[in-house]
PDB file of N, CA, C and O in Angstrom:
ATOM      1  N   MET A   1     112.326 103.160 125.012  1.00  0.00           N
ATOM      2  CA  MET A   1     111.003 103.682 124.800  1.00  0.00           C
ATOM      3  C   MET A   1     110.196 103.463 126.081  1.00  0.00           C
ATOM      4  O   MET A   1     110.305 102.423 126.731  1.00  0.00           O
ATOM      5  N   HIS A   2     109.388 104.461 126.426  1.00  0.00           N
ATOM      6  CA  HIS A   2     108.703 104.400 127.707  1.00  0.00           C
ATOM      7  C   HIS A   2     107.262 104.853 127.521  1.00  0.00           C
ATOM      8  O   HIS A   2     107.006 105.898 126.924  1.00  0.00           O
ATOM      9  N   VAL A   3     106.327 104.069 128.031  1.00  0.00           N
ATOM     10  CA  VAL A   3     104.907 104.428 127.993  1.00  0.00           C
ATOM     11  C   VAL A   3     104.340 104.201 129.383  1.00  0.00           C
ATOM     12  O   VAL A   3     104.568 103.154 129.989  1.00  0.00           O
ATOM     13  N   THR A   4     103.600 105.182 129.891  1.00  0.00           N
ATOM     14  CA  THR A   4     103.007 105.036 131.219  1.00  0.00           C
ATOM     15  C   THR A   4     101.572 104.543 131.097  1.00  0.00           C
ATOM     16  O   THR A   4     100.844 104.931 130.185  1.00  0.00           O
ATOM     17  N   VAL A   5     101.178 103.682 132.030  1.00  0.00           N
ATOM     18  CA  VAL A   5      99.813 103.160 132.079  1.00  0.00           C
ATOM     19  C   VAL A   5      99.067 103.964 133.138  1.00  0.00           C
ATOM     20  O   VAL A   5      99.457 103.987 134.305  1.00  0.00           O
ATOM     21  N   ARG A   6      97.998 104.618 132.718  1.00  0.00           N
ATOM     22  CA  ARG A   6      97.223 105.446 133.651  1.00  0.00           C
ATOM     23  C   ARG A   6      95.891 104.777 133.938  1.00  0.00           C
ATOM     24  O   ARG A   6      95.226 104.292 133.023  1.00  0.00           O
ATOM     25  N   ASP A   7      95.507 104.749 135.185  1.00  0.00           N
ATOM     26  CA  ASP A   7      94.217 104.198 135.621  1.00  0.00           C
ATOM     27  C   ASP A   7      94.004 102.765 135.135  1.00  0.00           C
ATOM     28  O   ASP A   7      92.888 102.394 134.770  1.00  0.00           O
ATOM     29  N   ASN A   8      95.066 101.961 135.130  1.00  0.00           N
ATOM     30  CA  ASN A   8      95.010 100.562 134.678  1.00  0.00           C
ATOM     31  C   ASN A   8      94.435 100.414 133.276  1.00  0.00           C
ATOM     32  O   ASN A   8      93.839  99.385 132.957  1.00  0.00           O
ATOM     33  N   ASN A   9      94.608 101.421 132.444  1.00  0.00           N
ATOM     34  CA  ASN A   9      94.111 101.384 131.073  1.00  0.00           C
ATOM     35  C   ASN A   9      95.234 100.895 130.158  1.00  0.00           C
ATOM     36  O   ASN A   9      95.958 101.689 129.558  1.00  0.00           O
ATOM     37  N   VAL A  10      95.359  99.574 130.066  1.00  0.00           N
ATOM     38  CA  VAL A  10      96.431  98.959 129.292  1.00  0.00           C
ATOM     39  C   VAL A  10      96.199  99.147 127.797  1.00  0.00           C
ATOM     40  O   VAL A  10      97.155  99.312 127.040  1.00  0.00           O
ATOM     41  N   ASP A  11      94.948  99.125 127.369  1.00  0.00           N
ATOM     42  CA  ASP A  11      94.644  99.280 125.944  1.00  0.00           C
ATOM     43  C   ASP A  11      95.141 100.622 125.414  1.00  0.00           C
ATOM     44  O   ASP A  11      95.721 100.698 124.331  1.00  0.00           O
ATOM     45  N   GLN A  12      94.909 101.667 126.182  1.00  0.00           N
ATOM     46  CA  GLN A  12      95.347 102.994 125.766  1.00  0.00           C
ATOM     47  C   GLN A  12      96.878 103.058 125.740  1.00  0.00           C
ATOM     48  O   GLN A  12      97.457 103.658 124.834  1.00  0.00           O
ATOM     49  N   ALA A  13      97.524 102.451 126.715  1.00  0.00           N
ATOM     50  CA  ALA A  13      98.984 102.439 126.760  1.00  0.00           C
ATOM     51  C   ALA A  13      99.549 101.646 125.584  1.00  0.00           C
ATOM     52  O   ALA A  13     100.569 102.028 125.011  1.00  0.00           O
ATOM     53  N   LEU A  14      98.896 100.555 125.228  1.00  0.00           N
ATOM     54  CA  LEU A  14      99.339  99.743 124.098  1.00  0.00           C
ATOM     55  C   LEU A  14      99.221 100.530 122.795  1.00  0.00           C
ATOM     56  O   LEU A  14     100.113 100.466 121.948  1.00  0.00           O
ATOM     57  N   ARG A  15      98.131 101.268 122.633  1.00  0.00           N
ATOM     58  CA  ARG A  15      97.968 102.100 121.435  1.00  0.00           C
ATOM     59  C   ARG A  15      99.070 103.151 121.356  1.00  0.00           C
ATOM     60  O   ARG A  15      99.621 103.401 120.284  1.00  0.00           O
ATOM     61  N   ALA A  16      99.390 103.766 122.498  1.00  0.00           N
ATOM     62  CA  ALA A  16     100.433 104.784 122.536  1.00  0.00           C
ATOM     63  C   ALA A  16     101.793 104.177 122.188  1.00  0.00           C
ATOM     64  O   ALA A  16     102.593 104.787 121.479  1.00  0.00           O
ATOM     65  N   LEU A  17     102.042 102.960 122.698  1.00  0.00           N
ATOM     66  CA  LEU A  17     103.306 102.280 122.403  1.00  0.00           C
ATOM     67  C   LEU A  17     103.413 101.964 120.914  1.00  0.00           C
ATOM     68  O   LEU A  17     104.460 102.183 120.304  1.00  0.00           O
ATOM     69  N   LYS A  18     102.336 101.452 120.333  1.00  0.00           N
ATOM     70  CA  LYS A  18     102.348 101.135 118.903  1.00  0.00           C
ATOM     71  C   LYS A  18     102.587 102.382 118.061  1.00  0.00           C
ATOM     72  O   LYS A  18     103.308 102.338 117.064  1.00  0.00           O
ATOM     73  N   LYS A  19     101.981 103.490 118.465  1.00  0.00           N
ATOM     74  CA  LYS A  19     102.147 104.744 117.730  1.00  0.00           C
ATOM     75  C   LYS A  19     103.599 105.211 117.796  1.00  0.00           C
ATOM     76  O   LYS A  19     104.164 105.659 116.799  1.00  0.00           O
ATOM     77  N   LYS A  20     104.200 105.098 118.998  1.00  0.00           N
ATOM     78  CA  LYS A  20     105.598 105.497 119.155  1.00  0.00           C
ATOM     79  C   LYS A  20     106.511 104.611 118.309  1.00  0.00           C
ATOM     80  O   LYS A  20     107.434 105.098 117.657  1.00  0.00           O
ATOM     81  N   MET A  21     106.239 103.300 118.327  1.00  0.00           N
ATOM     82  CA  MET A  21     107.055 102.366 117.549  1.00  0.00           C
ATOM     83  C   MET A  21     106.919 102.647 116.056  1.00  0.00           C
ATOM     84  O   MET A  21     107.896 102.545 115.313  1.00  0.00           O
ATOM     85  N   GLN A  22     105.722 102.998 115.617  1.00  0.00           N
ATOM     86  CA  GLN A  22     105.497 103.320 114.206  1.00  0.00           C
ATOM     87  C   GLN A  22     106.315 104.548 113.816  1.00  0.00           C
ATOM     88  O   GLN A  22     106.961 104.567 112.769  1.00  0.00           O
ATOM     89  N   ARG A  23     106.279 105.573 114.667  1.00  0.00           N
ATOM     90  CA  ARG A  23     107.024 106.797 114.387  1.00  0.00           C
ATOM     91  C   ARG A  23     108.525 106.545 114.338  1.00  0.00           C
ATOM     92  O   ARG A  23     109.231 107.130 113.518  1.00  0.00           O
ATOM     93  N   GLU A  24     109.007 105.679 115.211  1.00  0.00           N
ATOM     94  CA  GLU A  24     110.442 105.382 115.262  1.00  0.00           C
ATOM     95  C   GLU A  24     110.883 104.480 114.120  1.00  0.00           C
ATOM     96  O   GLU A  24     112.076 104.381 113.836  1.00  0.00           O
ATOM     97  N   GLY A  25     109.940 103.824 113.466  1.00  0.00           N
ATOM     98  CA  GLY A  25     110.299 102.946 112.352  1.00  0.00           C
ATOM     99  C   GLY A  25     110.662 101.539 112.790  1.00  0.00           C
ATOM    100  O   GLY A  25     111.340 100.823 112.053  1.00  0.00           O
ATOM    101  N   VAL A  26     110.233 101.131 113.959  1.00  0.00           N
ATOM    102  CA  VAL A  26     110.576  99.810 114.494  1.00  0.00           C
ATOM    103  C   VAL A  26     109.920  98.706 113.671  1.00  0.00           C
ATOM    104  O   VAL A  26     110.552  97.693 113.374  1.00  0.00           O
ATOM    105  N   PHE A  27     108.652  98.899 113.300  1.00  0.00           N
ATOM    106  CA  PHE A  27     107.952  97.861 112.544  1.00  0.00           C
ATOM    107  C   PHE A  27     108.581  97.678 111.168  1.00  0.00           C
ATOM    108  O   PHE A  27     108.722  96.558 110.677  1.00  0.00           O
ATOM    109  N   ARG A  28     108.952  98.786 110.563  1.00  0.00           N
ATOM    110  CA  ARG A  28     109.583  98.728 109.245  1.00  0.00           C
ATOM    111  C   ARG A  28     110.917  98.002 109.324  1.00  0.00           C
ATOM    112  O   ARG A  28     111.248  97.187 108.462  1.00  0.00           O
ATOM    113  N   GLU A  29     111.673  98.308 110.363  1.00  0.00           N
ATOM    114  CA  GLU A  29     112.971  97.662 110.583  1.00  0.00           C
ATOM    115  C   GLU A  29     112.793  96.160 110.787  1.00  0.00           C
ATOM    116  O   GLU A  29     113.557  95.364 110.241  1.00  0.00           O
ATOM    117  N   MET A  30     111.794  95.772 111.563  1.00  0.00           N
ATOM    118  CA  MET A  30     111.545  94.340 111.803  1.00  0.00           C
ATOM    119  C   MET A  30     111.199  93.639 110.498  1.00  0.00           C
ATOM    120  O   MET A  30     111.667  92.532 110.235  1.00  0.00           O
ATOM    121  N   LYS A  31     110.378  94.287 109.685  1.00  0.00           N
ATOM    122  CA  LYS A  31     109.969  93.701 108.411  1.00  0.00           C
ATOM    123  C   LYS A  31     111.185  93.514 107.505  1.00  0.00           C
ATOM    124  O   LYS A  31     111.312  92.487 106.839  1.00  0.00           O
ATOM    125  N   LEU A  32     112.074  94.499 107.479  1.00  0.00           N
ATOM    126  CA  LEU A  32     113.261  94.411 106.628  1.00  0.00           C
ATOM    127  C   LEU A  32     114.226  93.331 107.112  1.00  0.00           C
ATOM    128  O   LEU A  32     114.917  92.715 106.301  1.00  0.00           O
ATOM    129  N   ARG A  33     114.283  93.099 108.401  1.00  0.00           N
ATOM    130  CA  ARG A  33     115.246  92.142 108.950  1.00  0.00           C
ATOM    131  C   ARG A  33     114.731  90.711 108.994  1.00  0.00           C
ATOM    132  O   ARG A  33     115.456  89.813 109.423  1.00  0.00           O
ATOM    133  N   ARG A  34     113.491  90.477 108.560  1.00  0.00           N
ATOM    134  CA  ARG A  34     112.971  89.113 108.552  1.00  0.00           C
ATOM    135  C   ARG A  34     113.776  88.196 107.649  1.00  0.00           C
ATOM    136  O   ARG A  34     113.997  87.027 107.965  1.00  0.00           O
ATOM    137  N   HIS A  35     114.212  88.741 106.521  1.00  0.00           N
ATOM    138  CA  HIS A  35     114.981  87.968 105.558  1.00  0.00           C
ATOM    139  C   HIS A  35     116.265  88.705 105.247  1.00  0.00           C
ATOM    140  O   HIS A  35     116.346  89.927 105.365  1.00  0.00           O
ATOM    141  N   TYR A  36     117.278  87.932 104.843  1.00  0.00           N
ATOM    142  CA  TYR A  36     118.549  88.539 104.464  1.00  0.00           C
ATOM    143  C   TYR A  36     118.363  89.328 103.183  1.00  0.00           C
ATOM    144  O   TYR A  36     117.707  88.873 102.246  1.00  0.00           O
ATOM    145  N   GLU A  37     118.945  90.509 103.153  1.00  0.00           N
ATOM    146  CA  GLU A  37     118.887  91.339 101.965  1.00  0.00           C
ATOM    147  C   GLU A  37     120.309  91.542 101.461  1.00  0.00           C
ATOM    148  O   GLU A  37     121.169  92.053 102.179  1.00  0.00           O
ATOM    149  N   LYS A  38     120.543  91.139 100.223  1.00  0.00           N
ATOM    150  CA  LYS A  38     121.874  91.286  99.650  1.00  0.00           C
ATOM    151  C   LYS A  38     122.227  92.769  99.583  1.00  0.00           C
ATOM    152  O   LYS A  38     121.345  93.611  99.414  1.00  0.00           O
ATOM    153  N   PRO A  39     123.506  93.089  99.715  1.00  0.00           N
ATOM    154  CA  PRO A  39     123.899  94.504  99.656  1.00  0.00           C
ATOM    155  C   PRO A  39     123.444  95.198  98.374  1.00  0.00           C
ATOM    156  O   PRO A  39     123.067  96.370  98.406  1.00  0.00           O
ATOM    157  N   SER A  40     123.475  94.483  97.245  1.00  0.00           N
ATOM    158  CA  SER A  40     123.035  95.104  95.996  1.00  0.00           C
ATOM    159  C   SER A  40     121.540  95.399  96.037  1.00  0.00           C
ATOM    160  O   SER A  40     121.097  96.427  95.526  1.00  0.00           O
ATOM    161  N   GLU A  41     120.755  94.500  96.643  1.00  0.00           N
ATOM    162  CA  GLU A  41     119.315  94.726  96.772  1.00  0.00           C
ATOM    163  C   GLU A  41     119.031  95.892  97.708  1.00  0.00           C
ATOM    164  O   GLU A  41     118.130  96.693  97.459  1.00  0.00           O
ATOM    165  N   ALA A  42     119.809  95.982  98.790  1.00  0.00           N
ATOM    166  CA  ALA A  42     119.626  97.083  99.736  1.00  0.00           C
ATOM    167  C   ALA A  42     119.934  98.409  99.049  1.00  0.00           C
ATOM    168  O   ALA A  42     119.225  99.394  99.251  1.00  0.00           O
ATOM    169  N   ARG A  43     120.979  98.436  98.246  1.00  0.00           N
ATOM    170  CA  ARG A  43     121.355  99.648  97.526  1.00  0.00           C
ATOM    171  C   ARG A  43     120.233 100.070  96.576  1.00  0.00           C
ATOM    172  O   ARG A  43     119.866 101.244  96.522  1.00  0.00           O
ATOM    173  N   LEU A  44     119.693  99.109  95.830  1.00  0.00           N
ATOM    174  CA  LEU A  44     118.597  99.402  94.902  1.00  0.00           C
ATOM    175  C   LEU A  44     117.367  99.910  95.647  1.00  0.00           C
ATOM    176  O   LEU A  44     116.722 100.862  95.208  1.00  0.00           O
ATOM    177  N   ARG A  45     117.038  99.274  96.778  1.00  0.00           N
ATOM    178  CA  ARG A  45     115.869  99.681  97.559  1.00  0.00           C
ATOM    179  C   ARG A  45     116.038 101.096  98.090  1.00  0.00           C
ATOM    180  O   ARG A  45     115.122 101.913  97.999  1.00  0.00           O
ATOM    181  N   LYS A  46     117.217 101.385  98.649  1.00  0.00           N
ATOM    182  CA  LYS A  46     117.461 102.717  99.196  1.00  0.00           C
ATOM    183  C   LYS A  46     117.413 103.783  98.101  1.00  0.00           C
ATOM    184  O   LYS A  46     116.905 104.885  98.311  1.00  0.00           O
ATOM    185  N   ASN A  47     117.951 103.434  96.925  1.00  0.00           N
ATOM    186  CA  ASN A  47     117.921 104.362  95.803  1.00  0.00           C
ATOM    187  C   ASN A  47     116.479 104.643  95.388  1.00  0.00           C
ATOM    188  O   ASN A  47     116.108 105.795  95.163  1.00  0.00           O
ATOM    189  N   ALA A  48     115.667 103.589  95.287  1.00  0.00           N
ATOM    190  CA  ALA A  48     114.264 103.745  94.903  1.00  0.00           C
ATOM    191  C   ALA A  48     113.505 104.567  95.946  1.00  0.00           C
ATOM    192  O   ALA A  48     112.672 105.400  95.589  1.00  0.00           O
ATOM    193  N   GLU A  49     113.785 104.340  97.232  1.00  0.00           N
ATOM    194  CA  GLU A  49     113.123 105.112  98.289  1.00  0.00           C
ATOM    195  C   GLU A  49     113.479 106.588  98.186  1.00  0.00           C
ATOM    196  O   GLU A  49     112.623 107.455  98.362  1.00  0.00           O
ATOM    197  N   GLY A  50     114.738 106.868  97.901  1.00  0.00           N
ATOM    198  CA  GLY A  50     115.173 108.250  97.749  1.00  0.00           C
ATOM    199  C   GLY A  50     114.482 108.925  96.580  1.00  0.00           C
ATOM    200  O   GLY A  50     114.057 110.076  96.684  1.00  0.00           O
ATOM    201  N   GLN A  51     114.369 108.210  95.464  1.00  0.00           N
ATOM    202  CA  GLN A  51     113.688 108.767  94.298  1.00  0.00           C
ATOM    203  C   GLN A  51     112.215 109.018  94.609  1.00  0.00           C
ATOM    204  O   GLN A  51     111.647 110.031  94.199  1.00  0.00           O
ATOM    205  N   ARG A  52     111.603 108.084  95.339  1.00  0.00           N
ATOM    206  CA  ARG A  52     110.199 108.234  95.722  1.00  0.00           C
ATOM    207  C   ARG A  52     110.014 109.474  96.593  1.00  0.00           C
ATOM    208  O   ARG A  52     109.079 110.250  96.393  1.00  0.00           O
ATOM    209  N   ARG A  53     110.916 109.654  97.564  1.00  0.00           N
ATOM    210  CA  ARG A  53     110.849 110.831  98.440  1.00  0.00           C
ATOM    211  C   ARG A  53     111.012 112.117  97.641  1.00  0.00           C
ATOM    212  O   ARG A  53     110.321 113.105  97.889  1.00  0.00           O
ATOM    213  N   GLN A  54     111.939 112.094  96.671  1.00  0.00           N
ATOM    214  CA  GLN A  54     112.191 113.273  95.863  1.00  0.00           C
ATOM    215  C   GLN A  54     110.970 113.635  95.014  1.00  0.00           C
ATOM    216  O   GLN A  54     110.598 114.805  94.919  1.00  0.00           O
ATOM    217  N   ARG A  55     110.345 112.619  94.394  1.00  0.00           N
ATOM    218  CA  ARG A  55     109.146 112.872  93.590  1.00  0.00           C
ATOM    219  C   ARG A  55     108.020 113.416  94.455  1.00  0.00           C
ATOM    220  O   ARG A  55     107.286 114.312  94.036  1.00  0.00           O
ATOM    221  N   LYS A  56     107.882 112.873  95.668  1.00  0.00           N
ATOM    222  CA  LYS A  56     106.830 113.331  96.570  1.00  0.00           C
ATOM    223  C   LYS A  56     107.069 114.786  96.982  1.00  0.00           C
ATOM    224  O   LYS A  56     106.133 115.586  97.013  1.00  0.00           O
ATOM    225  N   ALA A  57     108.320 115.126  97.296  1.00  0.00           N
ATOM    226  CA  ALA A  57     108.654 116.497  97.677  1.00  0.00           C
ATOM    227  C   ALA A  57     108.382 117.455  96.518  1.00  0.00           C
ATOM    228  O   ALA A  57     107.882 118.561  96.723  1.00  0.00           O
ATOM    229  N   GLU A  58     108.714 117.025  95.303  1.00  0.00           N
ATOM    230  CA  GLU A  58     108.462 117.859  94.126  1.00  0.00           C
ATOM    231  C   GLU A  58     106.964 118.074  93.924  1.00  0.00           C
ATOM    232  O   GLU A  58     106.529 119.183  93.613  1.00  0.00           O
ATOM    233  N   ARG A  59     106.165 116.999  94.104  1.00  0.00           N
ATOM    234  CA  ARG A  59     104.708 117.124  93.997  1.00  0.00           C
ATOM    235  C   ARG A  59     104.175 118.116  95.027  1.00  0.00           C
ATOM    236  O   ARG A  59     103.343 118.965  94.708  1.00  0.00           O
ATOM    237  N   LYS A  60     104.661 118.004  96.268  1.00  0.00           N
ATOM    238  CA  LYS A  60     104.212 118.896  97.340  1.00  0.00           C
ATOM    239  C   LYS A  60     104.588 120.339  97.025  1.00  0.00           C
ATOM    240  O   LYS A  60     103.802 121.259  97.249  1.00  0.00           O
ATOM    241  N   ARG A  61     105.816 120.530  96.495  1.00  0.00           N
ATOM    242  CA  ARG A  61     106.279 121.876  96.171  1.00  0.00           C
ATOM    243  C   ARG A  61     105.409 122.501  95.076  1.00  0.00           C
ATOM    244  O   ARG A  61     105.019 123.666  95.161  1.00  0.00           O
ATOM    245  N   LYS A  62     105.115 121.703  94.053  1.00  0.00           N
ATOM    246  CA  LYS A  62     104.274 122.202  92.963  1.00  0.00           C
ATOM    247  C   LYS A  62     102.868 122.511  93.463  1.00  0.00           C
ATOM    248  O   LYS A  62     102.247 123.485  93.039  1.00  0.00           O
ATOM    249  N   GLU A  63     102.373 121.667  94.372  1.00  0.00           N
ATOM    250  CA  GLU A  63     101.035 121.875  94.935  1.00  0.00           C
ATOM    251  C   GLU A  63     100.981 123.194  95.702  1.00  0.00           C
ATOM    252  O   GLU A  63     100.005 123.938  95.607  1.00  0.00           O
ATOM    253  N   ARG A  64     102.037 123.472  96.459  1.00  0.00           N
ATOM    254  CA  ARG A  64     102.091 124.723  97.226  1.00  0.00           C
ATOM    255  C   ARG A  64     102.146 125.942  96.304  1.00  0.00           C
ATOM    256  O   ARG A  64     101.585 126.992  96.615  1.00  0.00           O
ATOM    257  N   LEU A  65     102.836 125.787  95.154  1.00  0.00           N
ATOM    258  CA  LEU A  65     102.973 126.901  94.212  1.00  0.00           C
ATOM    259  C   LEU A  65     101.732 127.070  93.336  1.00  0.00           C
ATOM    260  O   LEU A  65     101.582 128.092  92.666  1.00  0.00           O
ATOM    261  N   GLY A  66     100.848 126.080  93.338  1.00  0.00           N
ATOM    262  CA  GLY A  66      99.589 126.202  92.619  1.00  0.00           C
ATOM    263  C   GLY A  66      99.592 125.625  91.217  1.00  0.00           C
ATOM    264  O   GLY A  66      98.825 126.075  90.366  1.00  0.00           O
ATOM    265  N   PHE A  67     100.430 124.649  90.961  1.00  0.00           N
ATOM    266  CA  PHE A  67     100.460 124.012  89.631  1.00  0.00           C
ATOM    267  C   PHE A  67      99.421 122.951  89.496  1.00  0.00           C
ATOM    268  O   PHE A  67      99.314 122.322  88.443  1.00  0.00           O
TER     269      PHE A  67
END
């Protein structure tokens, strides 16, 4: 990951870096790796995330169709 600092504006570069890391999912990955997650727990979490994504997509689809 690469961020350029322009005109010695470190604050702006830091904001850009944080935004890039957020988009890449680095913070989420760090949070998940803080503690050991049993394979069964990981499976349940991934399944729940998939269901959540599916429900959200269905809501968006219905919203677009005017329900």
